[in-house]
C-alpha positions as CSV (number, residue, x, y, z in Angstrom):
1,M,-4.2,-27.2,1.9
2,R,-7.7,-28.5,2.7
3,V,-10.9,-26.7,1.7
4,V,-14.2,-27.5,3.4
5,A,-17.4,-25.4,3.0
6,G,-15.8,-22.1,2.3
7,Q,-13.0,-22.6,4.9
8,L,-9.5,-23.8,4.3
9,T,-6.8,-25.3,6.4
10,L,-3.2,-24.2,5.9
11,P,0.1,-24.3,7.6
12,L,0.4,-21.1,9.6
13,V,3.6,-19.0,10.0
14,G,4.0,-15.9,12.1
15,L,6.2,-13.1,10.7
16,L,7.8,-11.0,13.4
17,C,6.8,-7.3,12.6
18,E,6.5,-8.1,8.9
19,T,3.6,-8.5,6.5
20,V,3.2,-10.0,3.0
21,L,0.4,-8.2,1.1
22,P,-1.7,-9.9,-1.6
23,G,-0.1,-9.4,-5.0
24,E,3.5,-8.9,-3.8
25,E,6.5,-11.1,-3.6
26,R,8.7,-10.9,-0.5
27,T,11.7,-12.8,0.9
28,V,11.7,-13.2,4.7
29,E,14.6,-14.4,6.7
30,P,15.3,-15.1,10.4
31,P,14.5,-13.5,12.8
32,V,11.3,-12.5,10.9
33,V,10.6,-16.2,10.5
34,E,12.0,-18.9,12.8
35,E,14.8,-21.1,11.3
36,T,13.1,-24.2,12.7
37,A,10.1,-23.3,10.7
38,L,12.1,-23.0,7.6
39,A,13.5,-26.4,8.0
40,A,10.1,-27.9,8.7
41,L,8.6,-26.3,5.6
42,A,11.4,-27.5,3.4
43,S,11.1,-31.1,4.5
44,A,7.2,-31.0,4.2
45,G,7.4,-29.6,0.7
46,V,4.7,-27.0,1.4
47,S,3.4,-25.1,-1.6
48,R,0.8,-22.9,0.2
49,L,0.7,-21.4,3.6
50,A,-0.8,-18.5,5.6
51,V,1.2,-15.8,7.3
52,L,0.2,-13.5,10.1
53,T,2.0,-10.4,11.5
54,I,3.1,-10.9,15.1
55,T,5.0,-8.9,17.6
56,S,6.0,-11.9,19.7
57,A,6.3,-15.6,19.2
58,L,4.1,-16.0,22.4
59,E,1.1,-14.9,20.4
60,L,1.0,-18.2,18.5
61,P,-1.1,-20.2,18.4
62,A,-3.7,-19.1,21.1
63,L,-3.7,-15.3,20.7
64,V,-4.2,-14.7,17.0
65,T,-7.8,-15.8,16.4
66,A,-9.9,-13.5,14.2
67,R,-6.8,-11.8,12.8
68,W,-6.4,-11.1,9.2
69,G,-3.5,-12.6,7.3
70,T,-2.4,-13.5,3.8
71,E,-2.6,-16.8,2.0
72,C,0.7,-17.2,0.1
73,E,2.3,-19.3,-2.6
74,V,5.7,-20.7,-1.5
75,L,8.1,-19.8,-4.3
76,S,11.2,-21.2,-2.6
77,V,12.3,-22.2,0.9
78,A,15.9,-22.5,2.1
79,P,17.6,-22.8,5.5
80,K,17.9,-19.1,5.8
81,A,15.2,-17.6,3.6
82,L,11.5,-18.1,2.5
83,Q,10.3,-16.5,-0.7
84,L,6.5,-15.9,-0.9
85,R,3.9,-14.5,-3.2
86,G,0.8,-13.1,-1.5
87,V,-2.4,-14.6,-3.1
88,R,-5.3,-13.3,-1.1
89,R,-6.5,-12.1,2.3
90,V,-7.7,-14.7,4.9
91,R,-9.2,-14.5,8.4
92,L,-8.0,-16.9,11.0
93,L,-10.8,-18.9,12.7
94,E,-8.6,-21.3,14.8
95,A,-4.9,-22.1,15.2
96,R,-3.4,-25.2,16.8
97,G,0.0,-26.9,17.2
98,A,3.0,-27.1,19.4
99,K,5.5,-25.2,17.3
100,C,5.8,-23.3,14.1
101,P,4.6,-24.0,11.4
102,Y,1.3,-24.3,13.1
103,E,-2.0,-25.3,11.5
104,G,-4.8,-22.9,11.0
105,D,-8.4,-22.9,9.8
106,F,-9.2,-19.8,7.7
107,E,-12.2,-18.1,6.2
108,A,-11.4,-17.6,2.5
109,V,-12.1,-14.0,1.5
110,E,-13.0,-13.5,-2.2
111,D,-12.1,-9.9,-3.0
112,P,-13.9,-8.1,-5.8
113,S,-12.4,-8.3,-9.3
114,P,-9.1,-6.5,-9.7
115,P,-9.6,-2.7,-9.6
116,L,-9.6,-0.8,-12.9
117,A,-6.5,1.2,-13.7
118,G,-8.4,4.4,-13.2
119,D,-9.3,3.4,-9.7
120,V,-5.6,2.7,-8.9
121,V,-4.5,6.0,-10.5
122,R,-7.1,8.0,-8.5
123,A,-6.1,6.3,-5.2
124,A,-2.4,6.8,-5.9
125,H,-3.0,10.4,-6.8
126,S,-4.8,11.1,-3.5
127,L,-1.8,9.5,-1.7
128,F,0.9,11.5,-3.6
129,A,-1.1,14.7,-3.2
130,A,-1.3,14.3,0.5
131,L,2.5,13.7,0.7
132,E,3.2,16.7,-1.6
133,L,1.2,18.9,0.8
134,G,3.5,17.8,3.7
135,A,1.7,14.8,5.2
136,V,4.3,12.6,7.1
137,P,3.5,8.8,7.2
138,E,4.1,6.9,10.4
139,A,6.2,4.2,8.7
140,R,9.9,4.6,9.4
141,E,12.2,5.1,6.4
142,W,9.1,5.9,4.2
143,Q,11.1,8.3,2.0
144,E,13.6,5.6,1.1
145,R,10.9,3.1,0.5
146,L,8.9,5.5,-1.6
147,C,11.9,5.9,-3.9
148,E,12.0,2.2,-4.4
149,V,8.6,2.4,-6.1
150,V,10.0,4.5,-8.9
151,P,11.3,1.6,-11.0
152,G,7.9,-0.1,-10.8
153,L,6.1,3.1,-12.0
154,L,8.4,3.3,-15.0
155,R,7.9,-0.3,-15.9
156,A,4.1,0.1,-15.5
157,V,3.9,2.8,-18.2
158,C,6.9,2.4,-20.4
159,P,7.4,0.1,-23.4
160,P,10.9,-1.5,-23.6
161,E,12.3,1.3,-25.7
162,G,10.9,3.8,-23.2
163,L,12.7,2.1,-20.3
164,R,15.9,2.3,-22.3
165,E,15.4,6.0,-22.9
166,S,14.6,6.6,-19.2
167,L,18.2,5.8,-18.4
168,R,19.2,9.2,-19.8
169,L,17.8,10.8,-16.6
170,P,17.7,10.1,-12.9
171,P,14.7,7.8,-12.2
172,H,12.5,10.5,-10.5
173,E,13.2,12.9,-13.4
174,A,12.3,10.2,-15.9
175,V,8.9,9.8,-14.1
176,R,8.4,13.5,-14.3
177,K,9.3,13.6,-18.0
178,I,6.9,10.7,-18.8
179,A,4.1,12.4,-16.8
180,Q,4.6,15.6,-18.9
181,E,4.5,13.6,-22.1
182,L,1.4,11.8,-21.1
183,A,-0.3,15.0,-19.9
184,A,0.4,16.6,-23.3
185,R,-1.6,13.8,-24.9
186,T,-4.6,14.4,-22.8
187,P,-6.6,17.3,-24.2
188,G,-9.0,19.0,-21.8
189,E,-7.1,18.3,-18.7
190,P,-3.9,20.4,-18.7
191,A,-2.3,21.1,-15.5
192,S,-5.0,19.4,-13.5
193,C,-2.6,18.6,-10.6
194,D,-1.4,22.2,-10.4
195,V,-4.9,23.5,-10.3
196,E,-5.8,21.0,-7.5
197,R,-2.7,22.0,-5.5
198,A,-3.5,25.7,-6.0
199,L,-7.1,25.2,-4.7
200,R,-5.8,23.3,-1.7
201,E,-3.3,26.1,-0.8
202,L,-6.0,28.7,-1.4
203,T,-8.4,27.2,1.2
204,T,-5.6,27.2,3.9
205,K,-5.0,30.9,3.7
206,P,-5.8,32.4,7.1
207,D,-7.3,35.6,5.7
208,L,-9.8,33.9,3.4
209,R,-13.4,34.6,4.3
210,P,-15.4,31.5,5.5
211,K,-18.0,31.8,2.7
212,L,-15.3,31.8,0.0
213,K,-13.7,28.7,1.6
214,Q,-17.0,26.9,1.2
215,R,-17.3,27.5,-2.5
216,P,-16.9,24.3,-4.7
């Protein structure tokens, strides 16, 4: 990696219809990443690189300028797999090279400090509320992927003994039980989610007068 006046130069790898987000770890395998690129990365001993989502190998290197990607730490590289940890967002200024991995000049993006837990909770609450009301995401297999989030939720809020006790119930029921226990410790805000859902349902009733719908 080379850094000059707020810009950095990194090896550039295209991921076929796949993305690595800042803060997450992912393992990518062929055909998402080319086998020849894996071999080149292994021999070069690369510790950092940038990844871009592409829909065709023909997009690299000329057709990706100004796209957003992710600077990643290389955790491991093998002939059939590349394990990455997303570090931060970057914007591609120029790409060059004859084959993958290419070389790219990137604008380094310094995001604000990590969000507060309350910001994350409010954002996640809005998302779950929309799903509960029947919103259908465009992502395929979203229901299965959403279920994969449950262990992470449990680990985020439970001490080791709480994780052990959570095994008494199916994972989603364990989350519900923990939510109820936490709500019981929060005086002044009982059943806030139920109230919010009731208000949303009330405003969708067809026989509700317009003036009543507009009340806060």
